C-alpha positions as CSV (number, residue, x, y, z in Angstrom):
1,M,-0.8,25.9,0.6
2,A,1.2,22.9,2.7
3,D,4.1,21.1,1.1
4,I,5.2,17.3,1.4
5,K,8.2,15.4,1.6
6,V,8.6,12.5,-1.1
7,I,11.0,9.6,0.2
8,E,12.0,7.5,-2.5
9,T,12.4,3.7,-1.7
10,P,14.8,1.2,-3.4
11,I,12.0,0.2,-5.5
12,E,11.2,2.7,-8.5
13,G,7.7,4.1,-8.1
14,L,7.3,3.2,-4.5
15,V,7.4,6.4,-2.3
16,V,6.7,7.3,1.1
17,I,5.1,10.8,1.8
18,E,5.3,12.8,4.6
19,P,2.7,15.7,4.8
20,Q,3.4,19.0,6.5
21,V,1.8,19.0,9.9
22,F,0.6,22.2,11.8
23,G,0.0,21.5,15.3
24,D,-0.5,23.3,18.4
25,D,-2.1,22.5,22.0
26,R,-5.4,22.5,20.3
27,G,-4.4,19.7,17.8
28,Y,-3.3,19.6,14.5
29,F,-4.1,20.3,10.8
30,M,-2.6,18.7,7.7
31,E,-3.4,18.5,3.9
32,T,-3.6,15.0,3.1
33,Y,-3.8,15.6,-0.9
34,N,-3.4,18.5,-3.1
35,K,-3.1,17.8,-6.8
36,E,-1.0,20.9,-7.4
37,V,1.7,19.9,-4.7
38,F,1.7,16.2,-5.8
39,N,2.2,17.4,-9.4
40,D,4.8,19.7,-8.2
41,H,6.9,16.5,-6.7
42,G,6.2,14.6,-10.0
43,L,3.5,12.6,-8.4
44,D,0.7,13.2,-11.4
45,M,-1.7,10.2,-10.7
46,E,-5.2,10.9,-10.7
47,F,-7.5,9.6,-8.3
48,I,-11.1,8.4,-8.7
49,Q,-12.1,6.3,-5.8
50,D,-11.6,6.3,-1.9
51,N,-12.0,3.4,0.3
52,E,-11.6,2.8,4.1
53,S,-11.3,-0.3,6.1
54,K,-11.2,-0.9,9.9
55,S,-9.5,-3.9,11.2
56,K,-8.4,-5.5,14.6
57,K,-4.8,-6.5,15.6
58,G,-3.4,-9.4,13.6
59,V,-5.6,-8.9,10.6
60,L,-3.2,-9.2,7.4
61,R,-5.0,-7.9,4.2
62,G,-3.2,-8.9,0.9
63,L,-1.1,-9.1,-0.9
64,H,-3.9,-7.8,-3.5
65,F,-3.8,-6.3,-7.1
66,Q,-6.3,-6.3,-10.0
67,T,-5.4,-8.2,-13.2
68,E,-7.1,-5.8,-15.4
69,Y,-7.7,-2.0,-14.6
70,P,-4.8,-1.8,-12.0
71,Q,-4.8,0.5,-9.3
72,G,-2.4,2.8,-7.9
73,K,-3.0,3.4,-4.1
74,L,-2.3,6.2,-1.8
75,V,-2.7,4.7,1.7
76,R,-2.6,6.1,5.1
77,V,-3.8,5.1,8.5
78,T,-6.1,7.5,10.4
79,E,-6.3,5.4,13.6
80,G,-3.8,3.0,15.0
81,A,-0.7,1.4,13.1
82,V,0.0,-1.1,10.3
83,W,3.0,-2.6,8.4
84,D,2.1,-1.7,4.8
85,V,3.7,-3.5,2.0
86,G,4.3,-3.2,-1.8
87,V,5.7,-5.9,-3.9
88,D,7.0,-5.1,-7.6
89,L,4.8,-7.3,-10.2
90,R,6.0,-5.5,-13.2
91,E,7.4,-7.8,-15.9
92,G,11.1,-6.6,-16.8
93,S,11.8,-4.8,-13.6
94,P,15.0,-4.9,-12.1
95,T,13.3,-5.2,-8.8
96,Y,10.7,-7.8,-9.8
97,G,9.2,-9.7,-6.8
98,Q,11.0,-7.4,-4.4
99,W,9.1,-5.6,-1.5
100,Y,9.3,-2.5,0.6
101,G,7.5,-2.1,4.0
102,V,6.7,1.0,5.9
103,E,4.9,1.4,9.3
104,L,2.0,3.7,8.9
105,S,0.3,5.3,11.8
106,D,-2.0,7.9,13.1
107,D,1.1,9.3,14.9
108,N,3.5,9.3,12.1
109,K,1.0,10.6,9.5
110,K,3.1,8.9,6.7
111,M,1.4,8.0,3.6
112,F,2.6,5.2,1.0
113,Y,2.1,5.3,-2.8
114,I,1.8,1.9,-4.4
115,P,1.7,2.3,-8.2
116,E,-0.2,0.2,-10.8
117,G,1.7,-3.1,-11.3
118,F,2.4,-3.8,-7.6
119,A,0.6,-6.1,-5.0
120,H,-0.1,-4.4,-1.7
121,G,-1.0,-5.6,1.7
122,F,-0.8,-4.9,5.4
123,L,-0.8,-6.2,8.9
124,V,-2.4,-4.5,11.7
125,L,-0.2,-3.8,14.7
126,S,-2.4,-1.8,17.0
127,D,-5.6,-2.9,18.7
128,E,-7.5,-1.6,15.7
129,A,-6.7,0.4,12.7
130,K,-8.6,2.6,10.2
131,F,-6.9,2.4,6.8
132,N,-7.6,4.9,3.9
133,Y,-7.0,4.4,0.3
134,K,-7.1,6.8,-2.6
135,C,-7.2,4.7,-5.7
136,T,-6.2,5.5,-9.5
137,N,-8.8,3.2,-10.9
138,L,-12.3,1.6,-9.7
139,Y,-12.5,-1.7,-8.1
140,H,-13.5,-4.6,-10.3
141,P,-14.0,-7.7,-8.2
142,E,-13.8,-9.9,-11.4
143,F,-10.0,-9.1,-12.0
144,D,-9.1,-9.5,-8.2
145,G,-5.7,-10.9,-7.8
146,G,-3.2,-11.7,-5.4
147,V,0.1,-13.4,-4.2
148,A,0.8,-15.5,-1.0
149,F,1.8,-13.1,1.8
150,D,4.2,-15.6,3.2
151,D,5.9,-16.6,-0.4
152,E,9.3,-17.5,0.5
153,E,10.6,-16.2,-2.8
154,I,9.4,-12.6,-2.0
155,G,10.5,-13.1,1.7
156,I,8.5,-10.2,3.4
157,E,9.7,-9.6,6.9
158,W,6.4,-9.4,8.6
159,P,6.5,-7.9,12.1
160,E,5.6,-10.1,15.4
161,V,2.2,-8.9,16.9
162,D,1.0,-10.6,20.0
163,A,-2.2,-11.8,18.5
164,E,-3.2,-14.6,15.9
165,I,-2.7,-13.8,12.3
166,L,-6.2,-13.3,10.8
167,L,-6.7,-13.9,7.1
168,S,-9.5,-14.0,4.6
169,D,-10.4,-17.4,3.0
170,K,-9.2,-15.8,-0.2
171,D,-5.9,-14.8,1.2
172,R,-5.3,-18.1,2.7
173,K,-5.5,-19.5,-1.0
174,Q,-3.4,-17.0,-3.0
175,P,-0.8,-18.2,-5.5
176,K,3.0,-18.2,-5.1
177,L,4.9,-15.4,-7.3
178,K,6.3,-18.3,-9.4
179,D,2.8,-19.3,-10.5
180,L,2.2,-15.8,-11.7
181,K,5.4,-15.4,-13.8
182,G,4.4,-14.6,-17.3
183,K,0.6,-14.4,-16.7
184,L,0.3,-10.8,-15.6
185,K,0.3,-7.9,-18.0
186,F,2.1,-5.2,-15.7
187,K,5.2,-3.9,-17.6
188,Y,8.1,-2.1,-16.5
189,E,8.7,1.1,-18.4
């Protein structure tokens, strides 16, 4: 059984996870999830849905969350590189509205856990990227929510990419953080 390294971020609940990678001249092997190992590190979430997306350079997906049935997400990149971001939306949290970002790539093999009560998004840095999510709840499109990726109050420092930033129509129209205050049920405990 392989171990993991859990790196705390300045925002409680957001963690970067580095799996143990066994490599030689043939390639590598790594365990991407083991419930027992995660539990040993205090990560006792239960995953019930896996998703994968493929995007080209400059695609920015997010910032997304579900207003009901919130999802915690363990994310990683299996091909390419992205800048991945979590934003604290938990009412009463000392870090409400703050963000943390990390580069995830097929080279560094890092994973990022974004718990329930956070908005999540990423920007593709490589020509293409395959992005994998393990989720703690099922996706419910009727409860889809979001916040503007470029909200000045949050102030995410997105890296420069030598490509046009590509957004979905939905992500172009996301509200600002100030418009969400008092409307979400995410509580800080």
